[in-house]
C-alpha positions, -999 to +999 in steps of 0.1 A: +000+000+000+028+024+007+044+019-027+010+025-043+003+056-023+037+072-030+042+096-058+069+073-072+070+040-055+105+025-055+114-012-051+147-030-050+155-052-080+178-076-063+166-080-027+130-068-033+100-091-034+080-097-066+050-081-049+069-050-042+083-048-078+048-052-092+034-024-070+063+000-075+066+026-102+104+023-103+126-008-098+163-003-090+180-031-108+212-025-089+196-017-055+216+016-054+196+047-044+222+069-062+208+055-094+176+075-087+195+108-092+208+096-126+173+085-136+158+118-125+184+137-145+177+116-176+139+119-172+141+157-168+163+159-199+138+138-219+109+160-208+129+191-214+136+180-250+100+173-256+091+208-246+119+222-268+106+203-298+070+213-292+080+250-287+100+249-319+073+234-340+046+256-326+066+288-331+074+278-367+039+269-377+024+299-360+048+321-380+036+304-412+000+310-403+005+346-395+025+352-426-002+339-449-030+355-429-016+390-427-003+389-463-038+380-475-052+410-456-026+434-468-019+423-504-047+398-511-019+374-520+000+347-501+038+349-503+040+312-496+026+286-519+013+253-506+044+235-519+065+260-499+047+252-467+049+215-474+086+217-479+092+238-447+071+214-426+087+182-440+123+193-443+130+225-425+110+216-394+112+179-391+150+172-391+159+199-365+129+189-343+142+153-343+177+166-334+163+185-304+150+152-291+185+140-285+199+172-269+220+165-238+205+175-205+214+211-195+241+214-168+218+231-143+188+208-149+191+192-114+191+226-097+156+233-109+127+227-084+105+197-091+076+205-114+040+200-103+024+167-113-005+185-131+017+210-148+010+216-184+036+210-210+031+247-221+040+259-186+072+277-178+070+300-208+068+274-235+034+287-248+043+324-244+077+319-261+061+301-290+036+329-294+061+358-296+086+337-317+058+329-341+050+366-344+087+373-350+088+348-379+057+363-394+071+398-393+105+389-407+089+369-435+065+397-444+094+422-445+113+399-469+082+396-491+076+434-491+113+440-501+112+415-530+077+426-540+090+460-550+107+442-579+082+414-586+058+391-568+079+361-577+110+376-561+090+386-530+077+350-527+112+336-532+127+359-505+099+351-481+104+313-486+141+316-481+139+338-451+114+316-433+132+284-441+167+296-431+153+315-402+137+284-387+170+265-391+188+292-372+160+292-346+164+255-340+198+263-327+183+288-303+159+262-290+187+239-278+190+256-245+175+283-223+211+296-219+230+315-245+239+295-276+274+309-275+278+295-239+264+261-248+284+258-281+273+252-317+289+218-320+278+201-288+249+184-305+263+168-337+228+156-347+216+192-348+247+203-368+240+175-393+203+184-395+211+221-400+235+215-429+214+187-445+183+209-445+203+239-457+219+219-485+185+207-497+171+242-495+200+256-516+194+229-542+158+241-545+169+277-546+197+273-571+189+244-595+168+258-624+147+226-627+137+227-590+132+264-591+104+259-617+087+232-595+087+256-565+079+287-586+111+304-574+133+329-592+171+335-591+179+361-564+204+389-568+233+395-544+213+423-527+183+400-523+205+373-507+220+399-484+185+409-472+176+373-467+207+365-447+202+395-424+165+386-418+173+349-413+200+357-387+177+381-368+161+353-348+195+345-333+201+381-322+165+386-309+165+354-290+200+360-275+188+394-263+157+378-248+178+352-230+201+379-216+172+400-203+156+369-187+190+360-171+194+395-157+158+394-142+164+360-126+197+371-112+181+400-094+156+377-079 
């Protein structure tokens, strides 16, 4: 009864009885209580990665929705075609999201207080962050479309697609940690590095190979257009780093 009533009933795997093992939520196969600390750390890391992946996917998809919705109101034209959205969701979003799932636990993860049992996965700022980050993507993509639209709608659509796709790849790096990316390091998750460059290479193939350009209704961009896309795509890194710094300063004062 005590094992059943406990939040996490723990039984010994070697010396414990079969009845205790069946009633327990956790069985220590080595009968070492220190293993619980390692298990808690691993469990927190897995849950943290799930939240990171959810936050990343929500912010990206919200940015796409806002881009199409606001552009339709402003110009009665969507800067993103269905094939663009399909590509972003299948390639740009999926590979980095999978890489976030294998991110190593953060160094201070065991210093955090235990979360409530009924706490939502969107608690702790996940929902709010996804909201403002989605707005950020929408604004940056619309700026790219407005810049390119001055030349032609096709160029505007191409710049919007490139900005949103590359910006989301950059943002996937931001989502790896609540701490500064420059502190964590760009190369500490090789799966993320691989996902970043693989997605970027596929995107460049679509952007630069004439046959694929036609399928995606894209046009060749000038050097100035690429410069604008690069600046807008890197903006999420700067904005998120400033946000992390401000939040760190607020928490330090507390």
